[in-house]
N, C-alpha and C positions, 0 to 999 in steps of 0.2 A: 505493499500500500503505500501511495506517496501522494504528493500534489503537484498540479501544474505550476510550476513557479514562473515559467515565461512562455508565451506563444506569440510568434511573429507570423503576420499573414496578410500578404498583399498580392498584387498581380505576378510578382517575381518568387515570392518567397512562401512557404508553408511548413514550419517547423517550430519546435520547442524543447524544453526540458522539464523532465519530471524529477523532485527532490524526493528520494526516498532514503531514510536512514539506514535499513537493512542492506541495501546494496552499496551504501556509502563505505560500510565496513570493507566490502569486497573489490570495490572501485573508488577509492579514497578522492582521486583527482577528478571524478566525472560525475556529473549528474546524467540522468538517462535520457537519451536521444528520443523525440518524439516527431515523426513525420506526420504530416498533414492526413494523410490517406489512413493512418492509424487513430487520429485523434476521436472518432465516433461520437461526435457531437458534444464532445467536452469543452471547456473553456478555461482560461488562465484562472487559477485560484481553487478549480475544482480538486476534490480527493477522488483518487482513482484506485483500483486493482487493475493489475495488467500482468502479462507475460512480458518475458524479455529474452532478447537473443544477441549475439555479438553480431555487429553488421561488418560490412566490407572493410570498414576503416577501423574496426577493432574496438568500437564502443558499444556500450549496452545499449540497445534500441528496444523502446516499448511496443508491445503487439497486444491486441484484443483487449483494450481499454473497457472496463467495465465499473458499474457503482458498486462501492463498497457495501458490504452487509451492516446493517445497524449493529452497534455495540453489543447490543442485549441478545443478539443471536450467535455470538462466536464464544464458545467455550463455556457455556452455561449448561452443563449437564449434570450437575450437583444432585438434583432432584431424583 
């Protein structure tokens, strides 16, 4: 899970970056690259779940963006 910290879109560009603390541990110098074709209707500032792969430049790149599950649904199997 992370949030879209920046997204640039105009007639020439369509990319951004997702800030993800979990992946920051593995890739300390890089945020996750987000191409406009993978944005799936989300906007700058949105929190998202996503898959990740290493792109041709060796950067982590987001894919399959989706809305995160509400916190109350995650890990509450105590009952």
